[in-house]
N, C-alpha and C positions, 0 to 999 in steps of 0.2 A: 260666642253666645252660648250660654249653657242651655241644655235641652229643655229644662223646666221654664226658664225665662223666655226662650224662643217660642215654646208651645203656647205659653200664656198670651204672648203678644199676637201670635198667629190666631189664636182663638178669639181674641178681642176684635181683630180685623174681620174675621169671618162673621162675627155677630153683627158687624156693621154692614158688610157687603151683601151677605146672602139675602136678608129681607129687602134690601134696596133694589136689587136687580139691575137698575140703571144708575150710573153715576155721571152726571153732566160735568164736562170739563169746561171750566169757566176762565176765560181770559178777559179781565176787566181793565179797561183803559181809563175810565172815569170813576172816581171814588163815589160820586153821587148815584151811580148806577148799582152799586153793590147791594144795598139793602132791598131796593125794589125788585131787583132780579132774583135775589134769594127768596123773597116773599112770594114772587110769582111761581117759582119752582115748587116751593113747599105747598102752596095752594093747589097745585096740580098733583100732589101726592108724591113728589120727588124731594126727599129731604136729606139725602147724602150728597154733598157737593164737594167737588175738587176745585179749589181756587189755585190757579197756576202762578208760580213765581216768574211770570214772563213780562210783567209791566212794572213801571215805577210805583204804581199805587197798589200793587198786589197785596203787600203786607197790611196796609191800612184797610184795604177792602175786606180782607179776611177778618181782621179785628172788628170791623164794623158789623159784619154779618154775625159773628160769634156773639157780640153784645146785643145786637138789635133783632135777631131772628132766632129766638131760643129753640125753636123746633128743628132748626137746621143742624145737621151733623157735618162739621166742616173739616175737610182734609186739605192739605197743601200739596200741590203738584209741582212738577218740574224741579224737584229737589235733586240737586246734582252732587252735593258734597256734604261733609259733616257740618259746615257752617250753616248751610241751608236747613239741615235737619234740626239744628239747635234753634234757629230762628222760628221754624214751624212750631216747635214745642213751646217756645216762649210766647207765641201768639195765642196759645190755647187750642191748637188744632187737635183733633182726635186721632188723626192718622196722617201719614205722609206717603207720597207716590213719586217714583222716579222713573224716567224713561229707560234707564239702564241700571247696571249693577257693578260698579267698580269695587275693587277690594277695599279701598279707603271708605267708601260710603257704607258698605256692608259692615265693616268694623265699627264705624260710628253708630250704626243702627244697633249693633250688638250691645253697645254701651249706653244706649238711650232707652228711656221708658216708652218712647213714642213708637207705635207699630208702623212699620214701613212695608209698602208694596213695591218691591224692586222690579224693574223692567227687564225682560229677557226676550231674545229673538232666536236663539240657537240652543242646541243641546248643551254645548260647553258652558254657556252663560247660566243655563239652568243648573248644571252640576255645581258651579261655583256658589250659587245662591243656596242650593240644597245643602252643601257642605257646611254652611253657616246656620242651618236650621230653618231656612225659609222654604215652606211648602206651598205657599199661596203667592202667586206671582202675577205681575202685569205682563201680558203678551203684547209686545209693541215693536214696530207698527204692525198691527194684526193682519190686515189685508195684504200689505206690501211684503210681509215676512212669510207669506205662504198660505194665509187664511186658514180656513177650517181643515183642509187636508194636512197642513203642517201641525196643527194642534192635535189632530188624530194620530199623526205619526209620533209625536212626543208622548202620547198616552201609552204607547207600547212599552218603552223602557222606563217610563216614569208614571206608573199608574196611580200613585197617591198624590201627585202634584195637581193643584187646581189653579185656575187662571181667571183673570179679569182682562179680557181683550180690549184694546183701545187702538184706534188708528184705522180709519175706513169703516168703522161700525156706524150704521145709520138706521133710519126708520125702516128701510126696506129689508135689512138683514139682521137686525138685532135679535129678533125672535129665533132665527136660525142659529145664531151664535149661542144664545141662552139655552137652546135645546141640547147642546153638547154636554155630556155627563161630567166633564172636567171643568166646566165653566160655572162660576158662582155669580158673576155679575159682568156687566159690560159698560165701558165708558165711551163718551163721545160728546161732541159739541152740537149735534143736530137739534137738540131740544131748544137751544137758545142761540141761534146764529148771530154773528156780529151785527148784521143789519137790523135785527129786531132789538138787540140791546141798544144800539145807537139811536134807534127811533123811539125807544121806550114802549115797545109793543108788549107790555106785560101781560095783558089779557090773552094775546095770541100765544105767548109762551106757556101760560097756564093751561090753555086749551090743548096745546100740543102734548103737554105732560099727561093730562087726563086721558087723551086718546091713546097715548103710548102705554100707559099702565093698564087701561081697559083691554087693549089688544093682548098684552102679555097674560092677563088673568084668564083669557079665553083659551090660551094655548095649553 
């Protein structure tokens, strides 16, 4: 990845994540839930969405949201390889997210126009991503990988690297995560738990988003 191309894609990703603050991680099992769920989130002030490639309908769900909810900024999560990255770009996603950072995936991202947020949990993984021009990374699984103390430890040798922690982030600790100077946004599924999606509790999801964003504005 050339420095110019890498920095341009990283800048594009920052422009998406920094204003968002919270990125809900969506696992959609039924296609008919996709658009109502996205509309509920956007109505609550949460418009950057990560639709994970974890279900059979994920690709169609992402496509439906992109077509039907124009105010949503849709990224594709659980991108594991170059093929997944190409699929995400073909769907019209604005960015991609991976739980890890294999050399194959990082090389594919270098050749792609789609910004990638690669996942890391250790200093060595961070260095591999950094060597390919990635300075904005997903810290995953955030709580299980050492939580905020680990993130602060990484800030010592890697002061310019910034993170989007995901994994164990919830309503009770998201503000604490976002208060860290090297955190630009945080991801998680607490805004729209599977039980609410299954029951179609769209107003509850919207209300939870409104409360979360109001709380963050007060910090």
